[in-house]
MDTraj code that builds the backbone (N, CA, C; nanometers):
import mdtraj as md
import numpy as np

residues = "MET THR ARG TRP ARG VAL ALA LEU VAL ASP ASP HIS PRO ILE PHE ALA ALA GLY LEU LYS LYS LEU LEU GLU ALA GLU GLY ASP PHE GLU VAL VAL ALA LEU ALA HIS SER PHE GLU GLU ALA VAL ALA LYS ILE LEU PRO ILE GLU VAL ASP LEU VAL LEU LEU ASP PHE ASN ILE PRO GLY GLY ASN GLY LEU GLU LEU LEU ARG LYS LEU ARG GLU ALA LYS LYS GLY THR VAL PHE LEU MET LEU THR VAL GLU GLU ASP GLU LYS VAL VAL VAL GLN ALA ILE LEU GLU GLY ALA ARG GLY TYR VAL LEU LYS GLN ASP SER PRO GLU ARG LEU LEU ARG SER ILE ARG ALA CYS LEU SER GLY GLU VAL LEU LEU SER ASP LEU VAL TYR SER ARG ILE HIS HIS LEU VAL LYS ARG ALA VAL PRO GLN GLY ARG SER THR ILE ARG GLU LYS LEU SER PRO ARG GLU GLN GLU VAL VAL ARG LEU LEU ALA GLN GLY LYS SER ASN ARG GLU ILE GLY GLU LEU LEU PHE ILE SER GLU LYS THR VAL LYS ASN HIS VAL SER ASN ILE LEU GLN LYS LEU GLY LEU SER ASP ARG GLN GLU VAL ILE PHE LEU ALA LEU ARG GLU GLY PHE LEU GLU GLU ALA LYS".split()
xyz = np.array([
    [15.6549, 9.5656, 22.7691],
    [15.6875, 9.6839, 22.8287],
    [15.5851, 9.7915, 22.7889],
    [15.5298, 9.8540, 22.8852],
    [15.4396, 9.9635, 22.8672],
    [15.5002, 10.0708, 22.7851],
    [15.4141, 10.1297, 22.6802],
    [15.4604, 10.2370, 22.5985],
    [15.3878, 10.3646, 22.6342],
    [15.4396, 10.4643, 22.6786],
    [15.3495, 10.5861, 22.7197],
    [15.3422, 10.6598, 22.6092],
    [15.2278, 10.7054, 22.5773],
    [15.1780, 10.7867, 22.4529],
    [15.1995, 10.9470, 22.5078],
    [15.2858, 11.0000, 22.4369],
    [15.3065, 11.1399, 22.4895],
    [15.2853, 11.2545, 22.3768],
    [15.2428, 11.3674, 22.4282],
    [15.2077, 11.4684, 22.3369],
    [15.2863, 11.5939, 22.3759],
    [15.3639, 11.6683, 22.2976],
    [15.4535, 11.7802, 22.3233],
    [15.4045, 11.9158, 22.2652],
    [15.3918, 12.0085, 22.3519],
    [15.3294, 12.1388, 22.2915],
    [15.4445, 12.2388, 22.3442],
    [15.5103, 12.2871, 22.2483],
    [15.6155, 12.3960, 22.2704],
    [15.6371, 12.4708, 22.1435],
    [15.6468, 12.6041, 22.1483],
    [15.6691, 12.6970, 22.0411],
    [15.8027, 12.7035, 21.9687],
    [15.8994, 12.6327, 22.0286],
    [16.0156, 12.6269, 21.9626],
    [16.0546, 12.4740, 21.9126],
    [16.0489, 12.4931, 21.7785],
    [16.0652, 12.3468, 21.7204],
    [16.1986, 12.2666, 21.7585],
    [16.3117, 12.3511, 21.7555],
    [16.4236, 12.2705, 21.7834],
    [16.4202, 12.2290, 21.9291],
    [16.3830, 12.2856, 22.0157],
    [16.3648, 12.2212, 22.1510],
    [16.2623, 12.0899, 22.1680],
    [16.1759, 12.1189, 22.0972],
    [16.0596, 12.0075, 22.0806],
    [16.1288, 11.8907, 22.0194],
    [16.1988, 11.9102, 21.9072],
    [16.2623, 11.7958, 21.8249],
    [16.3568, 11.7226, 21.9366],
    [16.4309, 11.8096, 21.9994],
    [16.5384, 11.7303, 22.0972],
    [16.4531, 11.6743, 22.2093],
    [16.3647, 11.7248, 22.2610],
    [16.2835, 11.6520, 22.3547],
    [16.2295, 11.5232, 22.3180],
    [16.1696, 11.5399, 22.1819],
    [16.1299, 11.4014, 22.1200],
    [16.2302, 11.2968, 22.1197],
    [16.3446, 11.3375, 22.0818],
    [16.4464, 11.2451, 22.0721],
    [16.4951, 11.1861, 22.2032],
    [16.4935, 11.2637, 22.3146],
    [16.5412, 11.2164, 22.4403],
    [16.4407, 11.1304, 22.4956],
    [16.3155, 11.1464, 22.4494],
    [16.1944, 11.0592, 22.5134],
    [16.2050, 10.9323, 22.4700],
    [16.2181, 10.9209, 22.3255],
    [16.1856, 10.8059, 22.2326],
    [16.3264, 10.7210, 22.2599],
    [16.4431, 10.7735, 22.2857],
    [16.5450, 10.7188, 22.3204],
    [16.5465, 10.5967, 22.4333],
    [16.4488, 10.6606, 22.5240],
    [16.4090, 10.5869, 22.6525],
    [16.3654, 10.4382, 22.6182],
    [16.2819, 10.4308, 22.4952],
    [16.2276, 10.3014, 22.4768],
    [16.0895, 10.2875, 22.5183],
    [16.0449, 10.3482, 22.6212],
    [15.9145, 10.3078, 22.6637],
    [15.8223, 10.4464, 22.6487],
    [15.8733, 10.5465, 22.5728],
    [15.7856, 10.6586, 22.5391],
    [15.7675, 10.6718, 22.3801],
    [15.6499, 10.7224, 22.3224],
    [15.6197, 10.7182, 22.2061],
    [15.5618, 10.8599, 22.1846],
    [15.6159, 10.9491, 22.1114],
    [15.5533, 11.0834, 22.0979],
    [15.4549, 11.0933, 21.9704],
    [15.3432, 11.1003, 22.0024],
    [15.2280, 11.0735, 21.9083],
    [15.1667, 11.2007, 21.8508],
    [15.2183, 11.3141, 21.9153],
    [15.1660, 11.4509, 21.8665],
    [15.2514, 11.5496, 21.9025],
    [15.3010, 11.6527, 21.8234],
    [15.3986, 11.7466, 21.8349],
    [15.3346, 11.8836, 21.7767],
    [15.2986, 11.9590, 21.8696],
    [15.2339, 12.1066, 21.8581],
    [15.3131, 12.2262, 21.8835],
    [15.3041, 12.3404, 21.8171],
    [15.3713, 12.4539, 21.8345],
    [15.2941, 12.5623, 21.8685],
    [15.1581, 12.5571, 21.8828],
    [15.0563, 12.6589, 21.9098],
    [14.9290, 12.6086, 21.9728],
    [14.8664, 12.6960, 22.0216],
    [14.7241, 12.6488, 22.0903],
    [14.6439, 12.5919, 22.0154],
    [14.6125, 12.6285, 21.9011],
    [14.5279, 12.5792, 21.7908],
    [14.5794, 12.4432, 21.7445],
    [14.6938, 12.4418, 21.7112],
    [14.7591, 12.3011, 21.6736],
    [14.7501, 12.2110, 21.7673],
    [14.7805, 12.2301, 21.8826],
    [14.7685, 12.1419, 22.0020],
    [14.6361, 12.0944, 22.0244],
    [14.5309, 12.1706, 22.0285],
    [14.3945, 12.1247, 22.0311],
    [14.3498, 12.0480, 21.9240],
    [14.3852, 12.0784, 21.7896],
    [14.3555, 12.0149, 21.6801],
    [14.4241, 11.8568, 21.6829],
    [14.5417, 11.8330, 21.7344],
    [14.6079, 11.7220, 21.7239],
    [14.5938, 11.6190, 21.8544],
    [14.5654, 11.6698, 21.9723],
    [14.5492, 11.6141, 22.0736],
    [14.4294, 11.5716, 22.1334],
    [14.3282, 11.6559, 22.1039],
    [14.1802, 11.5998, 22.1336],
    [14.1338, 11.4768, 22.0672],
    [14.1687, 11.4609, 21.9538],
    [14.1165, 11.3423, 21.8770],
    [14.1851, 11.1973, 21.9170],
    [14.2886, 11.1944, 21.9942],
    [14.3985, 11.0956, 22.0193],
    [14.3788, 11.0449, 22.1570],
    [14.4182, 10.9278, 22.1859],
    [14.4622, 10.8831, 22.3123],
    [14.6001, 10.9204, 22.3510],
    [14.6057, 10.9719, 22.4475],
    [14.7562, 11.0084, 22.5163],
    [14.7540, 11.0043, 22.6520],
    [14.8686, 10.9593, 22.7044],
    [14.8894, 10.9319, 22.8472],
    [14.9403, 11.0419, 22.9075],
    [15.0385, 11.1278, 22.8374],
    [15.1058, 11.2364, 22.9024],
    [15.1103, 11.3594, 22.8007],
    [15.0867, 11.4793, 22.8556],
    [15.1178, 11.5987, 22.7761],
    [15.2103, 11.6893, 22.8414],
    [15.3283, 11.7071, 22.7791],
    [15.4210, 11.8152, 22.8289],
    [15.3851, 11.9381, 22.7565],
    [15.3882, 12.0443, 22.8233],
    [15.3315, 12.1758, 22.7663],
    [15.4108, 12.2937, 22.8153],
    [15.4422, 12.3754, 22.7420],
    [15.5000, 12.5136, 22.7725],
    [15.3945, 12.5994, 22.8181],
    [15.4364, 12.7098, 22.8747],
    [15.3359, 12.8125, 22.9150],
    [15.3351, 12.9159, 22.8136],
    [15.4455, 12.9563, 22.7628],
    [15.4324, 13.0486, 22.6527],
    [15.4036, 13.0074, 22.5025],
    [15.2974, 12.9968, 22.4443],
    [15.2626, 12.9271, 22.3349],
    [15.1772, 13.0324, 22.2405],
    [15.1912, 13.0518, 22.1203],
    [15.1105, 13.1314, 22.0191],
    [14.9604, 13.0804, 22.0425],
    [14.8783, 13.1952, 22.0373],
    [14.7391, 13.1612, 22.0403],
    [14.6742, 13.1544, 22.1677],
    [14.7631, 13.1570, 22.2869],
    [14.7084, 13.1432, 22.4146],
    [14.8140, 13.1139, 22.5120],
    [14.7986, 13.0615, 22.6249],
    [14.8898, 13.0069, 22.7230],
    [14.8798, 12.8809, 22.7626],
    [14.9916, 12.8094, 22.8469],
    [14.9698, 12.6804, 22.8703],
    [14.8450, 12.6659, 22.9716],
    [14.8296, 12.7678, 23.0603],
    [14.7257, 12.7268, 23.1461],
    [14.5874, 12.6961, 23.0813],
    [14.5643, 12.7909, 22.9922],
    [14.4271, 12.8082, 22.9039],
    [14.4309, 12.6789, 22.8348],
    [14.5508, 12.6149, 22.7714],
    [14.5445, 12.4998, 22.7011],
    [14.5338, 12.3792, 22.8076],
    [14.5899, 12.3852, 22.9103],
    [14.5677, 12.2683, 23.0312],
    [14.4224, 12.2457, 23.0479],
    [14.3474, 12.3852, 23.0768],
    [14.2155, 12.3838, 23.1183],
    [14.1304, 12.3177, 23.0184],
    [14.1496, 12.3526, 22.9108],
    [14.0643, 12.2946, 22.7853],
    [14.0852, 12.1417, 22.7676],
    [14.2365, 12.0937, 22.7643],
    [14.2433, 11.9483, 22.7323],
    [14.1950, 11.8696, 22.8551],
    [14.2370, 11.9193, 22.9662],
    [14.1887, 11.8510, 23.1037],
    [14.0374, 11.8039, 23.0944],
    [13.9450, 11.8965, 23.0398],
    [13.7887, 11.8673, 23.0245],
    [13.7780, 11.7363, 22.9499],
    [13.8655, 11.7280, 22.8500],
    [13.8338, 11.6104, 22.7525],
    [13.9253, 11.4856, 22.7729],
    [14.0118, 11.5184, 22.8446],
    [14.1102, 11.4030, 22.8716],
    [14.1297, 11.3630, 23.0172],
    [14.0505, 11.2968, 23.0747],
    [14.0328, 11.2807, 23.2193],
    [14.1386, 11.2018, 23.2730],
    [14.1909, 11.0931, 23.1934],
    [14.3012, 10.9858, 23.2537],
    [14.4236, 11.0492, 23.2132],
    [14.4455, 11.1719, 23.1476],
    [14.5749, 11.2174, 23.1043],
    [14.6563, 11.2906, 23.1955],
    [14.7835, 11.2650, 23.2127],
    [14.8726, 11.3396, 23.3126],
    [14.9085, 11.4496, 23.2576],
    [14.9264, 11.5611, 23.3037],
    [14.9802, 11.6965, 23.2556],
    [15.0854, 11.7485, 23.3366],
    [15.1872, 11.7815, 23.2573],
    [15.3371, 11.8227, 23.3027],
    [15.3718, 11.9699, 23.2463],
    [15.3764, 12.0568, 23.3171],
    [15.4358, 12.1860, 23.2680],
    [15.5719, 12.1805, 23.2671],
    [15.6301, 12.2094, 23.1348],
    [15.7834, 12.2322, 23.1078],
    [15.7989, 12.3492, 23.0416],
    [15.8548, 12.4312, 23.0965],
    [15.8741, 12.5716, 23.0709],
    [15.9766, 12.6555, 23.1520],
    [16.0007, 12.7677, 23.0791],
    [16.1071, 12.8728, 23.1576],
    [16.0280, 12.9548, 23.2504],
    [15.8956, 12.9613, 23.2508],
    [15.8269, 13.0511, 23.3476],
    [15.8387, 12.9969, 23.4792],
    [15.8798, 13.1095, 23.5642],
    [15.9065, 13.0901, 23.7073],
    [15.8119, 13.1656, 23.7994],
    [15.7359, 13.2282, 23.7460],
    [15.6204, 13.3169, 23.8250],
    [15.5468, 13.2316, 23.9373],
    [15.5536, 13.2398, 24.0408],
    [15.4871, 13.1690, 24.1444],
    [15.3271, 13.1594, 24.1258],
    [15.2836, 13.2716, 24.0896],
    [15.1272, 13.2657, 24.0402],
    [15.0983, 13.1696, 23.9387],
    [15.1895, 13.1748, 23.8432],
    [15.1453, 13.0603, 23.7353],
    [15.1879, 12.9159, 23.7798],
    [15.2827, 12.9199, 23.8616],
    [15.2994, 12.7553, 23.9282],
    [15.1776, 12.7372, 23.9926],
    [15.1446, 12.8163, 24.0853],
    [15.0257, 12.7759, 24.1754],
    [14.9135, 12.7355, 24.0905],
    [14.8679, 12.8446, 24.0005],
    [14.7627, 12.8064, 23.9143],
    [14.7709, 12.6881, 23.8349],
    [14.8772, 12.6372, 23.7949],
    [14.8959, 12.5226, 23.7000],
    [14.8592, 12.4106, 23.7886],
    [14.9063, 12.4169, 23.9207],
    [14.8635, 12.2907, 24.0067],
    [14.7393, 12.2828, 24.0465],
    [14.6611, 12.4116, 24.0596],
    [14.5239, 12.4049, 24.0769],
    [14.4505, 12.3888, 23.9546],
    [14.5012, 12.3922, 23.8367],
    [14.4277, 12.3535, 23.7296],
    [14.4412, 12.2046, 23.6746],
    [14.5434, 12.1430, 23.7543],
    [14.5366, 11.9878, 23.7507],
    [14.6769, 11.9537, 23.6889],
    [14.7906, 12.0433, 23.6823],
    [14.9147, 11.9837, 23.6258],
    [14.9571, 11.9034, 23.7521],
    [15.0131, 11.7906, 23.6921],
    [15.0886, 11.6786, 23.7965],
    [15.2250, 11.7236, 23.8402],
    [15.2801, 11.8170, 23.7589],
    [15.4057, 11.8453, 23.7813],
    [15.4634, 11.9870, 23.7173],
    [15.5535, 12.0520, 23.7593],
    [15.5816, 12.1746, 23.7013],
    [15.7464, 12.1790, 23.6916],
    [15.7864, 12.1529, 23.5745],
    [15.9437, 12.1514, 23.5639],
    [15.9916, 12.2541, 23.4691],
    [16.1239, 12.3076, 23.5060],
    [16.1828, 12.4080, 23.4297],
    [16.2962, 12.3493, 23.3179],
    [16.2873, 12.4320, 23.2266],
    [16.3485, 12.3919, 23.0964],
    [16.5146, 12.3759, 23.1367],
    [16.5518, 12.4439, 23.2158],
    [16.7001, 12.4379, 23.2612],
    [16.7287, 12.3109, 23.3477],
    [16.6311, 12.2292, 23.3824],
    [16.6648, 12.1103, 23.4474],
    [16.7239, 12.0172, 23.3748],
    [16.8095, 11.9340, 23.4408],
    [16.8854, 11.8482, 23.3482],
    [16.8022, 11.7433, 23.2833],
    [16.8443, 11.6797, 23.1436],
    [16.7610, 11.5827, 23.0962],
    [16.7442, 11.4670, 23.1866],
    [16.8222, 11.4450, 23.2819],
    [16.8154, 11.3151, 23.3672],
    [16.7079, 11.3355, 23.4872],
    [16.6887, 11.4722, 23.5228],
    [16.6203, 11.5200, 23.6070],
    [16.4464, 11.5278, 23.5435],
    [16.4555, 11.5624, 23.4305],
    [16.3225, 11.5823, 23.3594],
    [16.2540, 11.4446, 23.3553],
    [16.3419, 11.3404, 23.2964],
    [16.3007, 11.2165, 23.3020],
    [16.2595, 11.1490, 23.4039],
    [16.3281, 11.1606, 23.5175],
    [16.2819, 11.1234, 23.6588],
    [16.1354, 11.1941, 23.6979],
    [16.1363, 11.3333, 23.6706],
    [16.0113, 11.4062, 23.7070],
    [15.8866, 11.3365, 23.6054],
    [15.9146, 11.3159, 23.4906],
    [15.8051, 11.2628, 23.4126],
    [15.7605, 11.1242, 23.4538],
    [15.8656, 11.0370, 23.4879],
    [15.8246, 10.9093, 23.5515],
    [15.7505, 10.9030, 23.6920],
    [15.7908, 11.0067, 23.7566],
    [15.7271, 11.0306, 23.8920],
    [15.5810, 11.0659, 23.8611],
    [15.5528, 11.1738, 23.7727],
    [15.4220, 11.2026, 23.7541],
    [15.3366, 11.0976, 23.7133],
    [15.3986, 11.0096, 23.6265],
    [15.3190, 10.8892, 23.5668],
    [15.2707, 10.7921, 23.6722],
    [15.3527, 10.7976, 23.7878],
    [15.3287, 10.7027, 23.8755],
    [15.2364, 10.7587, 23.9789],
    [15.1988, 10.8933, 23.9720],
    [15.1047, 10.9385, 24.0551],
    [15.1547, 11.0573, 24.1590],
    [15.2693, 11.0950, 24.1473],
    [15.3214, 11.1859, 24.2206],
    [15.2881, 11.3339, 24.1686],
    [15.2966, 11.4439, 24.2746],
    [15.2833, 11.5705, 24.2189],
    [15.4329, 11.6233, 24.2573],
    [15.4832, 11.6751, 24.1409],
    [15.6231, 11.6962, 24.1469],
    [15.6548, 11.8473, 24.0887],
    [15.7365, 11.9136, 24.1726],
    [15.7975, 12.0534, 24.1287],
    [15.9480, 12.0358, 24.1262],
    [16.0102, 12.1310, 24.0243],
    [16.1408, 12.1363, 24.0254],
    [16.1833, 12.1975, 24.1631],
    [16.3193, 12.1806, 24.1955],
    [16.3631, 12.2336, 24.3284],
    [16.3512, 12.3912, 24.3301],
    [16.3968, 12.4448, 24.1943],
    [16.4004, 12.5977, 24.1932],
    [16.2439, 12.6558, 24.2026],
    [16.1446, 12.5689, 24.1432],
    [16.0013, 12.6300, 24.1584],
    [15.9580, 12.5926, 24.2905],
    [15.9876, 12.4978, 24.3603],
    [15.9411, 12.4884, 24.4896],
    [16.0163, 12.5901, 24.5873],
    [16.1400, 12.6319, 24.5640],
    [16.2134, 12.7272, 24.6576],
    [16.1295, 12.8697, 24.6320],
    [16.0672, 12.8942, 24.5053],
    [16.0055, 13.0220, 24.4815],
    [15.8638, 13.0288, 24.5421],
    [15.7989, 12.9075, 24.5774],
    [15.6629, 12.9336, 24.6217],
    [15.6744, 12.8802, 24.7732],
    [15.7870, 12.8547, 24.8118],
    [15.8017, 12.7834, 24.9553],
    [15.7757, 12.8870, 25.0635],
    [15.8033, 13.0315, 25.0332],
    [15.7608, 13.1361, 25.1188],
    [15.5928, 13.1427, 25.1368],
    [15.5475, 13.1180, 25.0105],
    [15.3867, 13.1278, 25.0073],
    [15.3248, 13.0173, 25.1104],
    [15.3909, 12.8865, 25.0862],
    [15.3593, 12.7918, 25.1648],
    [15.3618, 12.8010, 25.3127],
    [15.4838, 12.8757, 25.3436],
    [15.4910, 12.9065, 25.4908],
    [15.4058, 13.0231, 25.5397],
    [15.3761, 13.1045, 25.4465],
    [15.2936, 13.2246, 25.4961],
    [15.1449, 13.1648, 25.5010],
    [15.0982, 13.0756, 25.4016],
    [14.9693, 13.0265, 25.4027],
    [14.9443, 12.9443, 25.5280],
    [15.0451, 12.8619, 25.5687],
    [15.0259, 12.7559, 25.6740],
    [15.1329, 12.7812, 25.7821],
    [15.1094, 12.8661, 25.8925],
    [15.1872, 12.9047, 26.0031],
    [15.2371, 12.7695, 26.0736],
    [15.3530, 12.7567, 26.1120],
    [15.3988, 12.6585, 26.1920],
    [15.3125, 12.6176, 26.2958],
    [15.2952, 12.4721, 26.3381],
    [15.2215, 12.4283, 26.4377],
    [15.0614, 12.4592, 26.4334],
    [15.0187, 12.4808, 26.3091],
    [14.8746, 12.5115, 26.2972],
    [14.7937, 12.3990, 26.2573],
    [14.8450, 12.2899, 26.2088],
    [14.7829, 12.1818, 26.1632],
    [14.8746, 12.0644, 26.0975],
    [14.8132, 11.9397, 26.0906],
    [14.8822, 11.8468, 26.0322],
    [14.7659, 11.7639, 25.9675],
    [14.7874, 11.7167, 25.8405],
    [14.6776, 11.6520, 25.7666],
    [14.6696, 11.5068, 25.8464],
    [14.7736, 11.4256, 25.8575],
    [14.7518, 11.3101, 25.9143],
    [14.6996, 11.3010, 26.0522],
    [14.7304, 11.3844, 26.1263],
    [14.6749, 11.3745, 26.2655],
    [14.5230, 11.4357, 26.2806],
    [14.4946, 11.5257, 26.2023],
    [14.3518, 11.5983, 26.2079],
    [14.2578, 11.5417, 26.1199],
    [14.2756, 11.4928, 26.0186],
    [14.1865, 11.4338, 25.9142],
    [14.1481, 11.2887, 25.9237],
    [14.0343, 11.2731, 25.8795],
    [13.9977, 11.1072, 25.8668],
    [14.0513, 11.0711, 25.7400],
    [14.0554, 10.9281, 25.7334],
    [14.1006, 10.8615, 25.5935],
    [14.0265, 10.9161, 25.4841],
    [13.8966, 10.9402, 25.4697],
    [13.8463, 10.9888, 25.3667],
    [13.8651, 11.1123, 25.3517],
    [13.8782, 11.2084, 25.4451],
    [13.9217, 11.3471, 25.4143],
    [14.0637, 11.3600, 25.3723],
    [14.1526, 11.2788, 25.3987],
    [14.2883, 11.2537, 25.3458],
    [14.2939, 11.2148, 25.1876],
    [14.1950, 11.1211, 25.1634],
    [14.1635, 11.1040, 25.0020],
    [14.1085, 11.2120, 24.9312],
    [14.0322, 11.3068, 25.0106],
    [13.9960, 11.4255, 24.9312],
    [14.1220, 11.5215, 24.9001],
    [14.1787, 11.5249, 25.0107],
    [14.3127, 11.6095, 24.9813],
    [14.3949, 11.5592, 24.8770],
    [14.4067, 11.4479, 24.8695],
    [14.5208, 11.3980, 24.7481],
    [14.4475, 11.4298, 24.6185],
    [14.2988, 11.4105, 24.6022],
    [14.2443, 11.4323, 24.4702],
    [14.2376, 11.5937, 24.4628],
    [14.2431, 11.6728, 24.5518],
    [14.2423, 11.8270, 24.5319],
    [14.3828, 11.8655, 24.4779],
    [14.4892, 11.7990, 24.5574],
    [14.6253, 11.8206, 24.4952],
    [14.6293, 11.7876, 24.3534],
    [14.5461, 11.6997, 24.3076],
    [14.5642, 11.6354, 24.1530],
    [14.4980, 11.7404, 24.0706],
    [14.4170, 11.8236, 24.1198],
    [14.3426, 11.9134, 24.0476],
    [14.2120, 11.8896, 24.0055],
    [14.1530, 11.7834, 24.0868],
    [14.0035, 11.7306, 24.0719],
    [13.9200, 11.8449, 24.1001],
    [13.8210, 11.8358, 24.0315],
    [13.7009, 11.9414, 24.0741],
    [13.6088, 11.8535, 24.1823],
    [13.5077, 11.9224, 24.2300],
    [13.4127, 11.8519, 24.3332],
    [13.3400, 11.7414, 24.2627],
    [13.3069, 11.7517, 24.1424],
    [13.2356, 11.6476, 24.0711],
    [13.3228, 11.5662, 24.0503],
    [13.4502, 11.5475, 23.9938],
    [13.5376, 11.4542, 23.9519],
    [13.5737, 11.3671, 24.1033],
    [13.6016, 11.4300, 24.2098],
    [13.6334, 11.3757, 24.3445],
    [13.5030, 11.2903, 24.3635],
    [13.3839, 11.3359, 24.3569],
    [13.2824, 11.2672, 24.3856],
    [13.2603, 11.1299, 24.3143],
    [13.2754, 11.1402, 24.1817],
    [13.2584, 11.0298, 24.0918],
    [13.3855, 10.9367, 24.1201],
    [13.5071, 10.9787, 24.1648],
    [13.6104, 10.8816, 24.1871],
    [13.5935, 10.8027, 24.3182],
    [13.5160, 10.8616, 24.4281],
    [13.4866, 10.8272, 24.5579],
    [13.3446, 10.7832, 24.5690],
    [13.2496, 10.7750, 24.4659],
    [13.1245, 10.7167, 24.4736],
    [13.0539, 10.8103, 24.5815],
    [13.0725, 10.9315, 24.5668],
    [12.9834, 11.0290, 24.6590],
    [12.9380, 11.1358, 24.5840],
    [12.8225, 11.1786, 24.6500],
    [12.7613, 11.3212, 24.5755],
    [12.8548, 11.4345, 24.5833],
    [12.8367, 11.5163, 24.4770],
    [12.9070, 11.6415, 24.4759],
    [12.8902, 11.7385, 24.6113],
    [12.7745, 11.7262, 24.6714],
    [12.7299, 11.7938, 24.7869],
    [12.8265, 11.7324, 24.9006],
    [12.8392, 11.6068, 24.9240],
    [12.9081, 11.5371, 25.0142],
    [13.0531, 11.5887, 25.0037],
    [13.0966, 11.5906, 24.8979],
    [13.2414, 11.6435, 24.8526],
    [13.2508, 11.7832, 24.9206],
    [13.1638, 11.8535, 24.9010],
    [13.1654, 12.0127, 24.9324],
    [13.1567, 12.0307, 25.0822],
    [13.0901, 11.9061, 25.1629],
    [13.1034, 11.9158, 25.2864],
    [13.2324, 11.8645, 25.3565],
    [13.2873, 11.7638, 25.2960],
    [13.4392, 11.7264, 25.3088],
    [13.5284, 11.8460, 25.3020],
    [13.5200, 11.9173, 25.2014],
    [13.6073, 12.0279, 25.1943],
    [13.5955, 12.1163, 25.2887],
    [13.4620, 12.1600, 25.3112],
    [13.4526, 12.2539, 25.4281],
    [13.4982, 12.2076, 25.5678],
    [13.4727, 12.0807, 25.5941],
    [13.5342, 12.0094, 25.7193],
    [13.6888, 12.0108, 25.7188],
    [13.7461, 11.9876, 25.5956],
    [13.9029, 11.9887, 25.6020],
    [13.9449, 12.1267, 25.6322],
    [13.8775, 12.2334, 25.5697],
    [13.9166, 12.3593, 25.5884],
    [13.9263, 12.4173, 25.7289],
    [13.8108, 12.3573, 25.8046],
    [13.7877, 12.4124, 25.9312],
    [13.8838, 12.3318, 26.0175],
    [13.8916, 12.2007, 25.9998],
    [13.9938, 12.1052, 26.0982],
    [14.1299, 12.1810, 26.0901],
    [14.1783, 12.2112, 25.9637],
    [14.3060, 12.2616, 25.9564],
    [14.3253, 12.4081, 25.9792],
    [14.2213, 12.4897, 26.0007],
    [14.2286, 12.6191, 26.0183],
    [14.2715, 12.6978, 25.8908],
    [14.2420, 12.6453, 25.7600],
    [14.2845, 12.7006, 25.6252],
    [14.1624, 12.7796, 25.5806],
    [14.1915, 12.8531, 25.4571],
    [14.0855, 12.9288, 25.4152],
    [14.0298, 12.8909, 25.2891],
    [14.1111, 12.8212, 25.1947],
    [14.0881, 12.7870, 25.0795],
    [14.1769, 12.6693, 25.0266],
    [14.1281, 12.5955, 24.9029],
    [14.2065, 12.4746, 24.8320],
    [14.3357, 12.5049, 24.8283],
    [14.3777, 12.6221, 24.7963],
    [14.5243, 12.6467, 24.7572],
    [14.6071, 12.6250, 24.8822],
    [14.5481, 12.6786, 24.9997],
    [14.6291, 12.6545, 25.1236],
    [14.6560, 12.4950, 25.1702],
    [14.5276, 12.4190, 25.1438],
    [14.5334, 12.2883, 25.1526],
    [14.6413, 12.2167, 25.0779],
    [14.6673, 12.2661, 24.9593],
    [14.7532, 12.1948, 24.8539],
    [14.9181, 12.2326, 24.9042],
    [14.9117, 12.3808, 24.9444],
    [15.0472, 12.4151, 25.0049],
    [15.0936, 12.3262, 25.1290],
    [14.9863, 12.2995, 25.2126],
    [15.0229, 12.2301, 25.3252],
    [15.0596, 12.0781, 25.3037],
    [14.9779, 12.0240, 25.2143],
    [15.0197, 11.8990, 25.1586],
    [15.1498, 11.8831, 25.1095],
    [15.2059, 11.9804, 25.0171],
    [15.3212, 11.9767, 24.9852],
    [15.4289, 11.9945, 25.0869],
    [15.3945, 12.0912, 25.1735],
    [15.4938, 12.1345, 25.2647],
    [15.5159, 12.0196, 25.3825],
    [15.4297, 11.9375, 25.4109],
    [15.4329, 11.8088, 25.4845],
    [15.4958, 11.6755, 25.4275],
    [15.4946, 11.6990, 25.3092],
    [15.5460, 11.5710, 25.2388],
    [15.4247, 11.4551, 25.2069],
    [15.2923, 11.5043, 25.2578],
    [15.1893, 11.4099, 25.2571],
    [15.1596, 11.3567, 25.1191],
    [15.1757, 11.4222, 25.0205],
    [15.1527, 11.3652, 24.8769],
    [15.2401, 11.2561, 24.8457],
    [15.3740, 11.2616, 24.8695],
    [15.4606, 11.1874, 24.8531],
    [15.4468, 11.0575, 24.9442],
    [15.4254, 11.0718, 25.0713],
    [15.3915, 10.9578, 25.1454],
    [15.2856, 10.8739, 25.1150],
    [15.1751, 10.9421, 25.0513],
    [15.0533, 10.8923, 25.0382],
    [15.0322, 10.8284, 24.9167],
    [15.1422, 10.8312, 24.8156],
    [15.1094, 10.7799, 24.6762],
    [15.1094, 10.6346, 24.6667],
])
top = md.Topology()
chain = top.add_chain()
for i, resn in enumerate(residues, 1):
    res = top.add_residue(resn, chain, resSeq=i)
    for name in ("N", "CA", "C"):
        top.add_atom(name, md.element.get_by_symbol(name[0]), res)
traj = md.Trajectory(xyz[None], top)
């Protein structure tokens, strides 16, 4: 059985301890690092191999987005999942753009949390229902009805680029994964925006979420 190596970052020790117990009771999760601040997280997580990082937004010494950005630079194969009480739509969007595979609220049930974790580890981009409802108006505003569809308007290669954009990959990372130059990736992104009638990457990700493209393409 595969055992997933997990790091937890949360400034509430009691919550973190309960989460550790919940995960390890599943049998295929091993919590290898537990941190309660930005500096402690960097010190404990950077030197080790870890498959999944669950991180809160509000942490002493910084915030979850800053930590996500710093850890992603060094942990290319690691999955990051925001687990927080923060519901601000701007934070949600930025977390996705920074490469978080999912955004789950602490008030979600333990069963929902476990399903979310497993979905993210299998490659899905996942949001809590409440989180999605909060950004849904942004999705609708960013992508008017009838304006575009990813599957109909984009080539298979461009659809691959969309999936990687939704995973928070940079142009350089996309180029490495698809064995093409960074300049070619930029050209693909420009073509995607033009074909879909959109203005930036954020709108592309919103459209992918709205159409269920990420779930269908996993």
